[in-house]
C-alpha positions as CSV (number, residue, x, y, z in Angstrom):
1,X,-132.4,-31.1,31.7
2,X,-132.6,-34.8,31.5
3,X,-134.3,-36.6,34.4
4,X,-134.9,-40.2,35.4
5,X,-138.6,-41.1,35.6
6,X,-139.6,-40.6,39.3
7,X,-142.2,-41.8,41.8
8,X,-144.1,-38.6,42.8
9,X,-141.2,-36.5,41.4
10,X,-139.4,-33.9,43.4
11,X,-139.9,-30.2,43.0
12,X,-136.9,-29.8,40.6
13,X,-138.5,-32.2,38.2
14,X,-141.8,-30.2,37.9
15,X,-139.9,-26.9,37.9
16,X,-138.0,-28.1,34.8
17,X,-141.2,-29.4,33.3
18,X,-142.9,-26.0,33.7
19,X,-140.0,-24.2,32.1
20,X,-140.0,-26.8,29.2
21,X,-136.5,-27.8,30.1
22,X,-137.2,-31.4,31.0
23,X,-136.6,-34.6,29.1
24,X,-137.4,-38.0,30.7
25,X,-134.7,-40.7,30.1
26,X,-136.5,-43.8,28.9
27,X,-133.7,-45.7,27.4
28,X,-131.6,-46.2,30.5
29,X,-131.1,-49.4,32.4
30,X,-132.6,-49.5,35.9
31,X,-130.2,-48.4,38.7
32,X,-130.7,-48.7,42.4
33,X,-130.4,-45.6,44.5
34,X,-132.3,-43.1,42.3
35,X,-135.8,-41.8,42.5
36,X,-137.3,-44.2,40.0
37,X,-139.1,-46.1,42.7
38,X,-138.8,-43.8,45.7
39,X,-140.0,-40.4,46.9
40,X,-139.3,-38.4,50.0
41,X,-142.0,-36.8,52.1
42,X,-141.9,-35.0,55.5
43,X,-143.6,-36.8,58.3
44,X,-144.0,-36.1,62.0
45,X,-140.7,-38.0,62.6
46,X,-138.7,-36.2,59.8
47,X,-137.9,-37.2,56.3
48,X,-139.5,-40.5,55.1
49,X,-138.7,-42.4,52.0
50,X,-141.6,-44.3,50.3
51,X,-140.2,-47.1,48.1
52,X,-142.1,-49.2,45.6
53,X,-141.0,-52.8,45.8
54,X,-139.9,-54.3,42.5
55,X,-140.1,-57.8,41.2
56,X,-137.1,-60.0,41.1
57,X,-135.0,-59.7,38.0
58,X,-134.4,-55.9,38.3
59,X,-130.8,-55.3,37.8
60,X,-128.5,-52.8,36.1
61,X,-129.0,-54.6,32.7
62,X,-132.7,-54.3,32.7
63,X,-134.2,-51.5,30.6
64,X,-136.3,-49.1,32.8
65,X,-139.3,-49.8,30.6
66,X,-139.2,-53.5,31.6
67,X,-139.0,-53.1,35.4
68,X,-142.1,-54.6,37.1
69,X,-143.7,-53.6,40.3
70,X,-144.2,-56.2,43.0
71,X,-147.6,-56.5,44.7
72,X,-146.5,-59.3,47.1
73,X,-147.6,-57.1,50.0
74,X,-150.0,-54.1,50.1
75,X,-147.3,-51.4,49.8
76,X,-149.9,-49.0,48.2
77,X,-152.1,-49.0,51.3
78,X,-149.0,-48.4,53.4
79,X,-147.8,-45.5,51.2
80,X,-151.3,-43.9,51.2
81,X,-151.6,-44.2,55.0
82,X,-148.1,-42.6,55.4
83,X,-149.0,-39.7,53.1
84,X,-152.4,-39.3,54.9
85,X,-150.7,-39.3,58.3
86,X,-148.0,-36.8,57.1
87,X,-150.2,-34.4,55.3
88,X,-153.7,-34.9,56.8
89,X,-153.5,-31.6,58.6
90,X,-151.9,-29.6,55.8
91,X,-153.7,-26.6,54.4
92,X,-154.8,-28.2,51.1
93,X,-155.0,-31.9,51.9
94,X,-158.8,-32.1,51.3
95,X,-158.3,-30.4,47.9
96,X,-155.9,-33.1,46.6
97,X,-156.7,-36.1,48.8
98,X,-158.8,-38.0,46.3
99,X,-156.4,-37.4,43.4
100,X,-153.3,-38.5,45.3
101,X,-155.1,-41.5,46.8
102,X,-156.3,-42.6,43.3
103,X,-152.8,-42.3,41.9
104,X,-151.2,-44.2,44.8
105,X,-153.7,-47.1,44.6
106,X,-153.9,-47.6,40.9
107,X,-152.1,-50.8,39.8
108,X,-149.7,-51.0,36.9
109,X,-147.5,-53.9,35.9
110,X,-144.5,-51.6,34.9
111,X,-142.9,-49.0,37.1
112,X,-142.4,-46.6,34.2
113,X,-146.1,-46.6,33.4
114,X,-147.1,-46.2,37.0
115,X,-144.8,-43.1,37.4
116,X,-145.8,-41.7,34.0
117,X,-149.5,-41.8,35.0
118,X,-148.7,-39.9,38.2
119,X,-146.8,-37.2,36.3
120,X,-149.5,-36.8,33.7
121,X,-152.2,-36.5,36.3
122,X,-150.3,-33.9,38.4
123,X,-149.8,-31.5,35.5
124,X,-153.4,-30.3,35.7
125,X,-153.4,-29.2,39.4
126,X,-150.0,-27.7,38.9
127,X,-151.3,-25.8,35.8
128,X,-148.5,-27.2,33.6
129,X,-149.8,-27.6,30.0
130,X,-146.4,-28.7,28.6
131,X,-146.2,-32.1,26.9
132,X,-143.7,-34.6,28.3
133,X,-140.6,-35.1,26.2
134,X,-138.6,-38.4,26.2
135,X,-135.1,-39.2,25.2
136,X,-134.7,-40.7,21.8
137,X,-131.5,-42.6,22.7
138,X,-129.7,-43.3,25.9
139,X,-127.5,-40.6,27.2
140,X,-125.6,-41.0,30.4
141,X,-125.9,-37.4,31.6
142,X,-128.8,-37.0,34.0
143,X,-129.7,-34.0,36.1
144,X,-127.3,-34.0,39.1
145,X,-129.5,-34.3,42.1
146,X,-126.6,-33.0,44.2
147,X,-126.4,-29.8,42.2
148,X,-127.2,-26.9,44.6
149,X,-130.5,-25.2,43.8
150,X,-132.0,-22.4,45.7
151,X,-135.4,-23.3,46.9
152,X,-137.7,-20.6,48.4
153,X,-139.0,-21.5,51.8
154,X,-142.7,-22.3,52.1
155,X,-144.6,-23.3,55.2
156,X,-144.4,-27.1,55.7
157,X,-146.7,-29.1,57.9
158,X,-144.1,-29.8,60.6
159,X,-142.2,-26.5,60.3
160,X,-142.4,-26.1,64.1
161,X,-140.3,-29.3,64.5
162,X,-138.0,-29.2,61.6
163,X,-136.1,-26.6,59.5
164,X,-137.3,-26.2,55.9
165,X,-136.7,-29.4,53.9
166,X,-136.1,-28.5,50.2
167,X,-136.9,-30.4,47.0
168,X,-139.2,-33.0,48.5
169,X,-141.8,-34.9,46.5
170,X,-144.2,-32.6,44.7
171,X,-147.0,-33.7,47.0
172,X,-145.4,-31.8,49.8
173,X,-145.7,-28.6,47.8
174,X,-149.2,-29.3,46.6
175,X,-150.6,-30.2,50.1
176,X,-148.9,-27.1,51.6
177,X,-149.3,-24.4,48.9
178,X,-152.3,-25.7,46.9
179,X,-153.1,-23.6,43.8
180,X,-150.0,-21.4,44.5
181,X,-147.8,-24.4,43.8
182,X,-147.5,-23.3,40.1
183,X,-146.2,-19.9,41.2
184,X,-143.5,-21.5,43.3
185,X,-142.3,-23.6,40.4
């Protein structure tokens, strides 16, 4: 399956990577509305989107490799505090806290490089040895995020308040299932 590069990718992304059925599209033009600069976590108030601000000039004609991150305000600190607030009481927060904080706070000029660093660094705790594969040419067909998948239920931090939220950012799975995350994938 072909996926867009994602910020703290969702569970489907890593499930496909584990099964060696994932190709990252690197020849596309940036498009708003995808997961290229956004991830979804579960907070005390429900679903929360964390979005990376981008520098002016991003548009549908700009190659994804050329999209630059804006550091006009400290969004990284905001994202880290949101993640810490949402998952601080999860079963495996202390096990992955340092790694996730380091990934969130590292600065990169380009969005693609920032996301790629996250993906590469999450392969180890997820026990995924597979190398990343990239598209050689642009192909319009990407994995349909609306495609219905069956996700097994696992215990989420706010399960007493909300029904199971499927296919969130991989950090939801890591903080809640820890080393068993690989078995879930």
